[in-house]
N, C-alpha and C positions, 0 to 999 in steps of 0.2 A: 504494500500500500504506500502511495506517495504522500509525503508530508505536505500539509496544507500550504505552508510557505512556498514550497517549490511549485505547487500547483498554481498559486496566485501569481508568482513571478512569471511563470510560463504564459498564463492568461494575459497578463499585462503586456508582455512583449509581443505576443501574437495578435492582440487586438489593437496595437499601435497607439495606445493611450499613454504610454510611458512618457512621451515628450510633454504632453499636457500636464501630467502629474509633476514632472520636473519643473515646468514653468510655474505652476502654482506653489511649489515648494519655495521658489524665490520670494514670493509674498510672505511666506511664513518666517523666513530667515532674515527679512529686511532689518529688523531692529538689532539682531545679533551682529549682522555684517557691518552696519553703519555706526553702531554705538548709541549710547543713551542720548546724548545731546541732539544728534541729528534725528533720531527716532522720536524724540519729544516734539520736533518741529516739522515732521513729515510723516506721510502714511503711504505705503505702497498699496495701490488700490486694485490694479488688474494687470494681467499679462496677455498680450495678443501678438502672435507671430514673433515671439522673442523680444518684444519691447514692453518693458515695465512702465506703467503710468504711475507717477508718484505725485501726490498732492502736498505742496509745501504750505506752511501756515502763513507765510508772508512773502512779498516780492523779494525782499532781501535774502530770505532763506532759499528761495528758488534760484536766485543768482549764485549764491554760495554753492548750492548743490550742483549747479551747471558746471562750475569751475572744478568740482571734485568728481565729476562724472566718470572720467577714465579710471580713476582709482577705485571707485565704487563698483564699476562693472568688473574690474579685475578681481576684486574681493568676492563678488557674487559668483563668478565663474569658478574660482578656487573652492568656495564653499559647496557648490553643486557638483563639482568634479566632472561636469560635462559642460560643453559650450552651448548652452541653451539660450542664454540671454545675449542679445546683440546690441541693445541700446536701452536708454532710459529717457522717458519723456516727462519733464517736470511741468506741472500745472498749478 
């Protein structure tokens, strides 16, 4: 008899929903990746086609996050261990 974990892994890979699950994981790890100060002033809201949409509390924070975007993307890619995220859109 096959272990349930292996069966679920097989199902996820065969159904091609793995990419979607990994993209949504980026939303869950946002606060851990960016740290407390940024997490207090922003919220990752959605992921679509590898682009995370993040709402910043103020225009100043949006500009600051835009400057830090390359480093944030790099941290997210490292945390996910797969190159699922291509860009971040700050709103």
